ROKOLKE-348578 format. One record per residue (C-alpha): residue in three letters; z, x, y. Coordinates in steps of 0.001 Angstrom, whole numbers. Each point is the difference from the previous one (the first is absolute). Example, Ala and Ser with C-alpha at 12.3 -4.5 7.8 and 13.67 -1.06 7.14 Angstrom:
BEGIN
+---------+---------+---------+---------+
! residuo !      c3 !      c1 !      c2 !
+---------+---------+---------+---------+
!     ALA !    7800 !   12300 !   -4500 !
!     SER !    -660 !    1370 !    3440 !
+---------+---------+---------+---------+
//
This chain:
BEGIN
+---------+---------+---------+---------+
! residuo !      c3 !      c1 !      c2 !
+---------+---------+---------+---------+
!     MET !  113956 !  106052 !   85522 !
!     SER !    2997 !    1813 !   -1454 !
!     ALA !    2417 !    1863 !    2242 !
!     HIS !    -808 !    3298 !   -1765 !
!     TYR !   -3729 !    -444 !     536 !
!     ALA !     461 !    -928 !    3653 !
!     ALA !    2133 !    3082 !     572 !
!     GLN !   -2602 !    2317 !   -1505 !
!     SER !   -3043 !   -1543 !    1723 !
!     PRO !    -925 !    1126 !    3545 !
!     CYS !    -275 !   -2727 !    2629 !
!     TYR !   -2731 !    1382 !    2213 !
!     LEU !     -58 !    -773 !    3676 !
!     ASN !   -2493 !   -2698 !     861 !
!     LEU !    -776 !     186 !    3713 !
!     PRO !   -3005 !    -976 !    2109 !
!     LEU !   -2536 !    2737 !     456 !
!     GLU !     682 !     642 !    3700 !
!     LEU !    3759 !     545 !    -596 !
!     TRP !    -266 !    2768 !   -2560 !
!     GLN !    -761 !    2735 !    2552 !
!     HIS !    3113 !    -882 !    2000 !
!     VAL !    2163 !     -54 !   -3126 !
!     TYR !   -1211 !    3403 !   -1132 !
!     GLU !     264 !    1442 !    3529 !
!     TYR !    3564 !   -1020 !     827 !
!     LEU !    1842 !    -162 !   -3333 !
!     ALA !    1263 !    3105 !   -1729 !
!     PRO !   -1566 !     639 !   -3428 !
!     SER !    3399 !    -355 !   -1690 !
!     ASP !     542 !   -3429 !    1576 !
!     LEU !   -3435 !   -1207 !    -988 !
!     GLN !     453 !    1289 !   -3533 !
!     GLN !    3266 !   -1865 !    -351 !
!     GLY !   -1302 !   -3213 !    1581 !
!     ALA !   -3181 !     -80 !   -2040 !
!     LEU !    1566 !    1345 !   -3218 !
!     VAL !   -2700 !    2650 !    -202 !
!     SER !     359 !    2769 !   -2547 !
!     LYS !     959 !    3361 !    1569 !
!     SER !   -2721 !    1674 !   -2030 !
!     LEU !   -2646 !   -2039 !    1830 !
!     SER !   -1556 !    1378 !    3158 !
!     LEU !    1205 !   -2366 !    2701 !
!     SER !   -2960 !     508 !    2305 !
!     LEU !   -2455 !    -570 !   -2832 !
!     TYR !    1987 !   -3020 !   -1139 !
!     CYS !     -87 !   -1609 !    3442 !
!     GLN !   -3678 !     694 !     461 !
!     SER !    -906 !   -1353 !   -3437 !
!     GLN !    2009 !   -3178 !     542 !
!     ILE !   -1681 !    -632 !    3349 !
!     TRP !   -3568 !     487 !   -1125 !
!     ALA !      55 !   -1055 !   -3657 !
!     ARG !    -783 !   -3617 !     869 !
!     ILE !   -2127 !   -1282 !    2888 !
!     ASP !     -21 !   -3789 !     403 !
!     ALA !   -2579 !   -2024 !    1901 !
!     ASP !    2373 !    -450 !    2965 !
!     ASP !     733 !    3734 !     283 !
!     TRP !   -3423 !     826 !    1455 !
!     VAL !    1089 !   -1153 !    3482 !
!     PHE !    2789 !    2583 !     315 !
!     GLU !    -487 !    2688 !    2599 !
!     GLY !    -945 !    3300 !   -1588 !
!     ILE !    -846 !   -1514 !   -3389 !
!     TYR !   -3444 !    1597 !    -176 !
!     GLN !    1193 !    3467 !     997 !
!     GLY !    2770 !    -300 !   -2553 !
!     LEU !   -2380 !   -1063 !   -2755 !
!     ILE !   -2282 !    2950 !     679 !
!     ARG !    2923 !    2421 !    -353 !
!     ASN !    1617 !   -1726 !   -2981 !
!     ALA !   -2947 !   -1388 !   -1957 !
!     HIS !    1172 !    1878 !   -3103 !
!     LEU !    3197 !   -2092 !     -71 !
!     VAL !   -1645 !   -3435 !     145 !
!     ARG !     217 !   -2059 !   -3205 !
!     ARG !    -420 !   -3673 !    1005 !
!     VAL !   -2317 !   -1271 !    2738 !
!     ALA !    -647 !   -3544 !    1230 !
!     CYS !   -2443 !    -423 !    2879 !
!     SER !    -379 !   -2551 !    2760 !
!     ALA !   -3369 !   -1212 !    1253 !
!     LYS !    -370 !    2845 !    2519 !
!     SER !    1679 !    2912 !   -1793 !
!     GLN !   -1739 !    3354 !     446 !
!     LEU !     -65 !    1046 !   -3631 !
!     GLN !   -2018 !    3164 !     634 !
!     VAL !    3244 !    1901 !     682 !
!     LEU !     595 !     -96 !   -3776 !
!     SER !   -3513 !     957 !   -1066 !
!     GLY !     676 !    3734 !    -166 !
!     PRO !     777 !    1992 !   -3165 !
!     GLN !    3685 !     236 !     994 !
!     CYS !     469 !   -3655 !    -974 !
!     GLN !    -456 !      14 !   -3752 !
!     SER !    3141 !   -1627 !   -1397 !
!     LEU !    -469 !   -3662 !     935 !
!     THR !    1331 !   -2393 !   -2627 !
!     HIS !    -524 !   -3315 !    1853 !
!     LEU !   -2833 !    -771 !    2429 !
!     ASP !    -409 !   -3391 !    1714 !
!     ILE !   -3057 !    -223 !    2292 !
!     GLU !    -820 !   -3658 !    -576 !
!     LYS !     622 !    -975 !    3646 !
!     MET !   -2082 !    2769 !    1521 !
!     ARG !   -3170 !    -735 !    1937 !
!     PHE !   -2830 !    2433 !     718 !
!     LEU !    1182 !    2457 !   -2640 !
!     SER !   -2217 !    3057 !    -214 !
!     SER !   -1442 !     408 !   -3491 !
!     THR !     105 !    3783 !     475 !
!     VAL !    3719 !     -50 !     805 !
!     LEU !     726 !   -2300 !   -2928 !
!     GLU !   -1999 !    2178 !   -2379 !
!     GLN !    1916 !    3099 !    1071 !
!     ILE !    3382 !   -1682 !    -458 !
!     LEU !    -877 !   -1365 !   -3444 !
!     GLU !   -1434 !    3361 !   -1051 !
!     HIS !    3125 !    1909 !    1011 !
!     ASN !    2384 !   -2493 !   -1613 !
!     TYR !   -1781 !   -1246 !   -3110 !
!     GLY !    2472 !    1837 !   -2209 !
!     SER !    3150 !   -1473 !    1577 !
!     LEU !    -903 !   -3573 !    1034 !
!     GLN !    1884 !   -2684 !   -1920 !
!     SER !    -710 !   -3011 !    2232 !
!     LEU !   -3106 !    -799 !    2068 !
!     ARG !    -482 !   -3039 !    2215 !
!     ILE !   -3460 !     -81 !    1573 !
!     ARG !   -2485 !   -2450 !    1494 !
!     LEU !   -3396 !     825 !   -1500 !
!     ASP !   -3467 !    -631 !    1358 !
!     ARG !   -3512 !     934 !   -1079 !
!     THR !     -78 !    3233 !    2005 !
!     ILE !    2936 !    1686 !   -1740 !
!     PHE !      49 !   -1696 !   -3397 !
!     LEU !   -1832 !    2654 !   -2040 !
!     MET !    1986 !    2859 !    1519 !
!     VAL !    3349 !   -1756 !    -584 !
!     ALA !    -940 !    -928 !   -3579 !
!     GLU !    -829 !    3640 !    -710 !
!     LYS !    3330 !    1195 !    1403 !
!     ILE !    1990 !   -2669 !   -1829 !
!     ALA !   -1543 !    1068 !   -3296 !
!     ARG !    1673 !    3411 !     447 !
!     MET !    3452 !   -1382 !     833 !
!     LYS !    1671 !     254 !   -3383 !
!     GLY !    3419 !    -789 !    1458 !
!     LEU !   -1054 !   -3138 !    1895 !
!     LYS !    2201 !   -2925 !   -1071 !
!     GLU !    -473 !   -2576 !    2784 !
!     LEU !   -3357 !   -1066 !    1459 !
!     TYR !    -283 !   -2689 !    2687 !
!     LEU !   -3586 !   -1053 !     790 !
!     GLN !     646 !   -2930 !    2327 !
!     HIS !   -2237 !   -1425 !    2757 !
!     TRP !   -3002 !    1768 !   -1546 !
!     ASP !   -2966 !    -317 !    2382 !
!     GLY !   -3286 !    -739 !   -1765 !
!     ILE !    1404 !      51 !   -3519 !
!     HIS !   -2437 !    -432 !   -2887 !
!     GLN !     594 !    -297 !   -3730 !
!     GLU !   -1517 !    3324 !   -1069 !
!     ALA !    2134 !    1908 !    2505 !
!     LEU !    3175 !   -1695 !   -1196 !
!     GLU !    -843 !     745 !   -3629 !
!     THR !    -706 !    3634 !     889 !
!     VAL !    3397 !     440 !    1654 !
!     LEU !    1843 !   -1538 !   -2947 !
!     GLU !   -1775 !    2224 !   -2508 !
!     CYS !     650 !    3213 !    1937 !
!     CYS !    3800 !    -400 !     207 !
!     PRO !    1279 !   -1219 !   -3389 !
!     GLN !    3426 !    1567 !     653 !
!     VAL !     921 !   -2385 !    2854 !
!     GLU !    3029 !   -2199 !    -775 !
!     VAL !      68 !   -2177 !    3147 !
!     LEU !   -3297 !   -1494 !    1202 !
!     SER !    -426 !   -2349 !    2955 !
!     LEU !   -3257 !   -1787 !     789 !
!     GLY !    1678 !   -2453 !    2337 !
!     HIS !   -1596 !   -1560 !    3069 !
!     ASN !   -3525 !     621 !   -1304 !
!     SER !   -2850 !   -2460 !    -473 !
!     LEU !    -497 !     197 !   -3760 !
!     TYR !   -1573 !   -3448 !    -372 !
!     PRO !   -3442 !    1122 !   -1284 !
!     PHE !    1455 !    2297 !   -2655 !
!     ARG !     902 !    -358 !   -3644 !
!     LEU !     206 !    3713 !    -917 !
!     GLU !   -1762 !    -549 !   -3322 !
!     ASN !    -688 !    3719 !    -379 !
!     ILE !    3650 !     986 !     189 !
!     GLN !    1359 !   -2253 !   -2734 !
!     GLN !    1264 !    1592 !   -3177 !
!     ASP !   -2795 !     360 !   -2530 !
!     GLU !     560 !    1846 !   -3276 !
!     SER !   -3704 !     780 !    -320 !
!     LEU !     119 !    1937 !    3289 !
!     SER !    3233 !    1830 !    -919 !
!     LYS !    1464 !    -482 !    3460 !
!     LEU !    3422 !    1490 !     564 !
!     PRO !    2735 !   -2412 !    1096 !
!     LEU !    1265 !     330 !    3560 !
!     ARG !    3645 !     913 !     591 !
!     ILE !     505 !   -2676 !    2641 !
!     ARG !    3516 !   -1436 !    -189 !
!     SER !     -95 !   -1939 !    3266 !
!     LEU !   -3051 !   -1927 !    1258 !
!     VAL !      33 !   -1469 !    3524 !
!     LEU !   -2560 !   -2605 !    1100 !
!     ASP !    1822 !   -1425 !    3028 !
!     GLY !   -2178 !   -1958 !    2403 !
!     ALA !   -3165 !     707 !   -1981 !
!     VAL !   -2908 !   -2435 !    -173 !
!     ILE !    -679 !    -532 !   -3721 !
!     PHE !   -2234 !   -2725 !   -1396 !
!     HIS !     -79 !    1000 !   -3677 !
!     ASP !    2803 !     332 !   -2556 !
!     GLU !   -2160 !    2605 !   -1716 !
!     LEU !     681 !    2565 !    2720 !
!     VAL !    3746 !    -106 !    -656 !
!     LEU !    -408 !    -156 !   -3781 !
!     ASN !   -2557 !    2821 !    -144 !
!     LEU !    2373 !    2188 !    1982 !
!     ALA !    2892 !   -1030 !   -2236 !
!     SER !   -1999 !     848 !   -3132 !
!     ARG !      96 !    3657 !    1034 !
!     CYS !    3710 !     -67 !     901 !
!     PRO !    1962 !    -650 !   -3221 !
!     ASP !    3121 !    1604 !    1544 !
!     MET !      23 !   -2180 !    3120 !
!     GLU !    3530 !   -1125 !     851 !
!     SER !    -446 !   -1530 !    3460 !
!     LEU !   -2623 !   -2379 !    1431 !
!     CYS !     109 !   -1026 !    3664 !
!     MET !   -2368 !   -2676 !    1330 !
!     GLN !    1496 !   -1312 !    3243 !
!     GLY !   -1931 !   -2273 !    2296 !
!     GLY !   -3351 !     414 !   -1743 !
!     PHE !   -3056 !   -2108 !     726 !
!     GLY !   -2683 !   -1640 !   -2100 !
!     MET !    1666 !     -91 !   -3421 !
!     ARG !    2476 !   -2391 !   -1617 !
!     LEU !    2243 !    1543 !   -2612 !
!     SER !    -384 !   -1897 !   -3274 !
!     LYS !    1729 !    -184 !   -3367 !
!     GLU !   -3016 !    1769 !   -1540 !
!     LEU !     555 !    2923 !    2358 !
!     ALA !    3702 !     149 !    -899 !
!     THR !    -763 !     -40 !   -3728 !
!     SER !   -2619 !    2739 !     304 !
!     LEU !    2286 !    2194 !    2111 !
!     ALA !    2717 !    -226 !   -2642 !
!     ILE !   -2462 !    1204 !   -2645 !
!     LEU !   -1547 !    2787 !    2080 !
!     CYS !    3236 !    1213 !    1633 !
!     PRO !    2888 !    -665 !   -2399 !
!     ARG !    2333 !    2217 !    2082 !
!     LEU !    -368 !   -2108 !    3147 !
!     GLN !    3516 !    -487 !    1403 !
!     ARG !    -368 !    -582 !    3738 !
!     VAL !   -2204 !   -2587 !    1713 !
!     ASN !    -379 !   -1010 !    3631 !
!     PHE !   -2028 !   -3143 !     650 !
!     THR !    1399 !    -820 !    3441 !
!     GLN !   -2100 !   -2555 !    1912 !
!     GLN !   -2621 !     -14 !   -2754 !
!     SER !   -2009 !   -3009 !   -1160 !
!     MET !     368 !    -983 !   -3663 !
!     THR !    -550 !   -2844 !   -2435 !
!     GLN !    2842 !   -2325 !    -971 !
!     ASP !     634 !    1585 !   -3402 !
!     PHE !    -251 !    3655 !    1039 !
!     PHE !    3722 !     746 !     321 !
!     SER !    1065 !   -1803 !   -3167 !
!     THR !   -2601 !    1991 !   -1936 !
!     LEU !     903 !    3271 !    1702 !
!     PHE !    3694 !    -271 !    -870 !
!     ARG !    -787 !    -842 !   -3628 !
!     VAL !   -2518 !    2797 !    -644 !
!     LEU !    1991 !    2655 !    1926 !
!     PRO !    3627 !    -666 !    -970 !
!     GLY !    1224 !    3462 !    1039 !
!     LEU !    -664 !    -262 !    3738 !
!     LYS !    2463 !    1951 !    2158 !
!     GLU !   -1346 !    -877 !    3449 !
!     ILE !   -1460 !   -3332 !    1133 !
!     LYS !   -1025 !    -507 !    3632 !
!     VAL !   -1701 !   -3332 !     603 !
!     ALA !    1034 !   -1015 !    3527 !
!     LYS !   -2054 !   -2750 !    1668 !
!     SER !   -1549 !   -1028 !   -3307 !
!     SER !    -245 !   -3234 !   -1986 !
!     LEU !    2871 !     927 !   -2338 !
!     THR !    1746 !   -3121 !   -1339 !
!     SER !    3419 !    -793 !   -1441 !
!     ASP !   -1542 !    -280 !   -3481 !
!     ASP !   -1427 !    3503 !     414 !
!     ILE !    3480 !    1269 !     868 !
!     GLN !    1418 !   -1364 !   -3248 !
!     ILE !   -2752 !    1696 !   -2011 !
!     MET !     620 !    3230 !    1914 !
!     ILE !    3721 !     -91 !    -806 !
!     GLN !    -667 !    -708 !   -3674 !
!     ASN !   -2405 !    2933 !    -365 !
!     CYS !     856 !    2574 !    2670 !
!     SER !    3733 !    -293 !     714 !
!     PRO !    1014 !    2907 !   -2319 !
!     THR !   -2152 !    2450 !    2000 !
!     LEU !    -480 !   -1482 !    3488 !
!     GLU !    1359 !    2264 !    2766 !
!     ILE !   -1887 !    -992 !    3177 !
!     LEU !    -923 !   -3558 !     993 !
!     ASP !   -1574 !   -1293 !    3210 !
!     ILE !    -678 !   -3748 !     153 !
!     GLY !     182 !    -355 !    3769 !
!     TYR !   -1685 !   -3032 !    1560 !
!     CYS !   -1047 !   -1486 !   -3339 !
!     THR !     267 !   -3515 !    1387 !
!     SER !    -393 !   -1735 !   -3367 !
!     LEU !    3308 !    1373 !   -1261 !
!     GLU !    3199 !   -2018 !    -120 !
!     SER !    3572 !    1073 !     570 !
!     ARG !     663 !    -215 !   -3726 !
!     SER !   -2522 !    2785 !    -600 !
!     VAL !    2005 !    2415 !    2149 !
!     LEU !    3183 !    -881 !   -1884 !
!     SER !   -1757 !     484 !   -3348 !
!     ILE !    -976 !    3527 !    1039 !
!     LEU !    3533 !     854 !    1117 !
!     LEU !    1344 !   -1270 !   -3329 !
!     GLY !   -2707 !    1406 !   -2261 !
!     CYS !   -1217 !    3453 !    1139 !
!     PRO !    2712 !    2612 !    -649 !
!     ARG !   -2088 !    3099 !     807 !
!     LEU !   -1126 !   -1047 !    3493 !
!     GLN !     418 !    2681 !    2668 !
!     GLN !   -2040 !   -1564 !    2809 !
!     MET !    -432 !   -3708 !     703 !
!     ASP !   -1720 !   -1588 !    2991 !
!     THR !     -47 !   -3798 !     334 !
!     ARG !    -726 !    -323 !    3719 !
!     GLY !   -1479 !   -3381 !     773 !
!     VAL !    1400 !   -1572 !   -3203 !
!     ASP !    3207 !   -1940 !     626 !
!     PHE !    2908 !     233 !   -2436 !
!     ASN !    2422 !   -2938 !     -99 !
!     PRO !    3368 !    1364 !   -1250 !
!     ARG !    1140 !   -3538 !    -832 !
!     GLU !   -2108 !     265 !   -3169 !
!     MET !    2321 !    2666 !   -1415 !
!     GLU !    2445 !   -1060 !   -2677 !
!     SER !    3572 !    1238 !      77 !
!     THR !    -663 !    2099 !   -3107 !
!     ASP !   -3189 !    1648 !    1298 !
!     GLU !      38 !    3781 !     374 !
!     TRP !   -2785 !    1999 !    1616 !
!     VAL !   -1041 !    2612 !   -2551 !
!     CYS !   -2070 !    2155 !    2385 !
!     THR !    2875 !    2356 !     817 !
!     LYS !   -2347 !    3010 !     236 !
!     LEU !   -1596 !   -1337 !    3186 !
!     LYS !    -435 !    2566 !    2771 !
!     THR !   -2118 !   -2147 !    2338 !
!     LEU !     416 !   -3759 !     451 !
!     HIS !   -1582 !   -2469 !    2426 !
!     LEU !    1342 !   -3513 !    -485 !
!     GLU !    -513 !   -3197 !    2007 !
!     ILE !    3086 !   -2203 !    -507 !
!     LEU !    -442 !   -3624 !    1053 !
!     LEU !    2642 !   -2648 !    -584 !
!     PRO !   -1773 !   -3184 !    1179 !
!     LYS !    1592 !   -2138 !    2661 !
!     ARG !    1455 !   -3205 !   -1386 !
!     ALA !    1973 !   -2876 !    1426 !
!     HIS !    2909 !     810 !   -2266 !
!     TYR !    1120 !    2722 !   -2408 !
!     ALA !    2971 !    -445 !   -2297 !
!     GLU !    3237 !    1338 !    1424 !
!     GLY !     211 !    3757 !    -530 !
!     GLU !   -3527 !     267 !   -1413 !
!     PRO !   -1449 !    2260 !    2753 !
!     GLU !    2993 !    2346 !    -335 !
!     ARG !    -417 !     129 !   -3779 !
!     ILE !   -3703 !     829 !     345 !
!     ARG !     756 !    2649 !    2638 !
!     ASN !    2639 !    1676 !   -2167 !
!     SER !   -2381 !     -11 !   -2946 !
!     LEU !   -2705 !    1710 !    2075 !
!     TYR !    2396 !    2691 !    1228 !
!     ARG !    1176 !     597 !   -3556 !
!     GLN !   -3546 !     419 !   -1311 !
!     LEU !   -1010 !    2322 !    2851 !
!     ALA !    3135 !    2095 !    -510 !
!     ARG !   -1135 !     744 !   -3564 !
!     LEU !   -3190 !    1665 !    1296 !
!     ASN !    1823 !    3255 !     719 !
!     ARG !   -3157 !    2150 !    -146 !
!     LEU !   -1633 !   -1697 !    2980 !
!     GLU !   -1473 !    2357 !    2593 !
!     SER !   -1966 !   -2574 !    2018 !
!     LEU !    1068 !   -3626 !     506 !
!     GLN !   -1912 !   -2576 !    2029 !
!     LEU !    1272 !   -3567 !     184 !
!     GLY !   -1465 !   -3046 !    1740 !
!     ALA !    1024 !   -3608 !     427 !
!     GLY !   -3247 !   -1545 !   -1172 !
!     SER !   -3611 !     776 !     789 !
!     ARG !   -1329 !   -3476 !     770 !
!     ASP !    3079 !   -2015 !     898 !
!     ARG !    3444 !     509 !    1414 !
!     GLY !    2892 !   -1158 !   -2121 !
!     VAL !    3756 !     410 !    -141 !
!     ASN !    1321 !    3419 !    1090 !
!     ILE !    1314 !     648 !   -3472 !
!     LEU !     149 !    3808 !     154 !
!     GLU !    1269 !    1209 !    3369 !
!     MET !     915 !    3581 !    -960 !
!     SER !    3241 !    -314 !    1953 !
!     LEU !    3508 !    1172 !    -832 !
!     LEU !    1250 !   -3574 !     250 !
!     THR !   -2307 !   -1209 !   -2768 !
!     GLY !     144 !    2856 !   -2516 !
!     LEU !   -1855 !    3077 !    1255 !
!     SER !    2839 !    2208 !   -1240 !
!     SER !    -956 !    -809 !   -3596 !
!     LEU !   -3179 !    2076 !     507 !
!     SER !    1891 !    3289 !     285 !
!     THR !   -1539 !     875 !   -3378 !
!     LEU !   -3394 !     559 !    1693 !
!     SER !     938 !    3571 !     916 !
!     ARG !   -3555 !    1309 !    -513 !
!     LEU !   -1535 !   -2325 !    2580 !
!     GLN !   -2301 !    1809 !    2450 !
!     ARG !   -1915 !   -2833 !    1655 !
!     LEU !    1231 !   -3484 !     901 !
!     ASP !   -2103 !   -2737 !    1617 !
!     ILE !    1778 !   -3324 !     548 !
!     LYS !   -1584 !    -995 !    3295 !
!     ARG !   -1303 !   -3254 !   -1473 !
!     LEU !    3340 !   -1299 !   -1274 !
!     ASN !     461 !   -1955 !    3256 !
!     HIS !    3475 !    1391 !     552 !
!     ALA !    1061 !    2489 !    2658 !
!     VAL !    1808 !    3079 !   -1303 !
!     ARG !    3110 !    1042 !    1917 !
!     SER !    1239 !    3503 !     691 !
!     ALA !    2691 !    -365 !   -2690 !
!     GLU !   -2654 !    -612 !   -2657 !
!     VAL !   -2059 !    2981 !    1174 !
!     ALA !    3061 !    2253 !     -92 !
!     TRP !     786 !   -1198 !   -3517 !
!     MET !   -3575 !     686 !   -1153 !
!     LEU !      25 !    3541 !    1410 !
!     GLU !    3315 !     711 !   -1703 !
!     HIS !    -814 !   -1397 !   -3442 !
!     TRP !   -3713 !     847 !    -166 !
!     PRO !      31 !    3703 !     953 !
!     ARG !   -3692 !     545 !    -824 !
!     LEU !   -1211 !   -2685 !    2409 !
!     GLN !   -2972 !    1214 !    2065 !
!     ALA !   -1534 !   -3187 !    1441 !
!     MET !    1374 !   -3415 !     961 !
!     GLY !   -1995 !   -3056 !     990 !
!     ILE !    2585 !   -2474 !    1253 !
!     LEU !     203 !   -2993 !    2325 !
!     LEU !    2498 !    1162 !    2588 !
!     ASP !    2381 !   -2006 !    2126 !
!     THR !   -1925 !    -329 !    3272 !
!     ASN !    3113 !     748 !    2079 !
!     ALA !     473 !    3417 !   -1531 !
!     ASP !   -3414 !    1177 !   -1112 !
!     MET !    -287 !    3257 !    1922 !
!     GLU !    3686 !     876 !    -258 !
!     LEU !    -119 !    -303 !   -3762 !
!     VAL !   -3183 !    2055 !    -297 !
!     ARG !    1493 !    2717 !    2219 !
!     ALA !    3173 !      61 !   -2076 !
!     VAL !   -1973 !     399 !   -3211 !
!     HIS !   -2172 !    2783 !    1406 !
!     LYS !    3018 !    1781 !    1436 !
!     THR !    1595 !     476 !   -3402 !
!     ASN !   -3089 !    -244 !   -2219 !
!     ARG !   -2971 !    1513 !    1816 !
!     ASP !   -2309 !    -148 !   -2994 !
!     ILE !     294 !   -3764 !    -551 !
!     LEU !   -2843 !   -2202 !    1210 !
!     VAL !    1105 !   -3398 !    1336 !
!     TRP !   -2533 !   -2661 !     857 !
+---------+---------+---------+---------+
//
């Protein structure tokens, strides 16, 4: 963010709900205006009230006086997320008619009358709806959804008593939805033949750009493909931890034909055939986001991915892909220049495989999780560990856009403490990481001293959280010293 933009943009106070009354009661309006950078033309009392009540999270329902406050300020509420026992009837009156986001998926024993009143009063403003349907409220909800012309996100997860005709009805009555989630539903009997694109029926395409099927039970490829046939603009497909279906090369090929704009895929902990990934990377060469943690991804698949997707790839998660070798991690670091997020937890990287001329090209990285394991050996050449350590520091120092850095010393084995993050071994070379906000080096097997912590706080001014292995003789003293001068920093 530029300095000019930061100076012109208000930084609103962000305090817990129960503290706002005390702030407004004891601080002079001029002080609060200056502290919150609120425009003088804005009514301070209205500003404070609107900031308090605009968003109600699931945890807020336990606060004392929350229900009385909601009754008085229902007209200010914009976002609501409910817990299992929230009393939603306080928002069923005509005063509450500006809701933009409503999450009632966790609620139990929800009155259909209360729900109908809320949807009726807010059908013109709702942009996101997360609801757990059952047979008793389905028809009413479908009717209300059909009138919500501004609805962009629809989450129909944990649907009780779902049947194919009901699902097809919902999809046909809200063609404007851009994000659709059918996750955690039992869809195994369905194929959705009636929803597939058919020129003879002149069906309009859906506007879905993001389809979520996390944790769903799906037995037939046709269900996914029939949905995809109506979503030519789909850019994101998420199928994490599904049951009943193995992703195949035929599915990948068909998806590329039906959804040529597909750029983001998440197949974490998903079953697939051996040739699925190699086919996917060939038929969709413009992928920007690939999340395949806990999958059967192989080193050969990585090479095909780099050949086809490296010019566009921005986000990569290959955590706990146990078939991968260290060389695969190095190939990614050397071959994907547009990467912004990379997570390789559970996949060990041996820095000894780097050549002296190797340069990591992923200098746009903002988030990096790397497991560095230099195997234990009876003998290393004289000076070799130091050379490897200096090379690692030099490569990390080039990643000057990093905001989150997590380093480990191997996921399955303990090797040489090659990267200690100490001032004696080269920590000072990382002064270029001035944008760093989160650091987690607990698993480097090396205690961090107070001198290192002081250096980090001085050279990484944006640091907000530190996960470090402290010297046991000075744990509490160090934590107290950090909190005394930097109250906002989390140390664990």
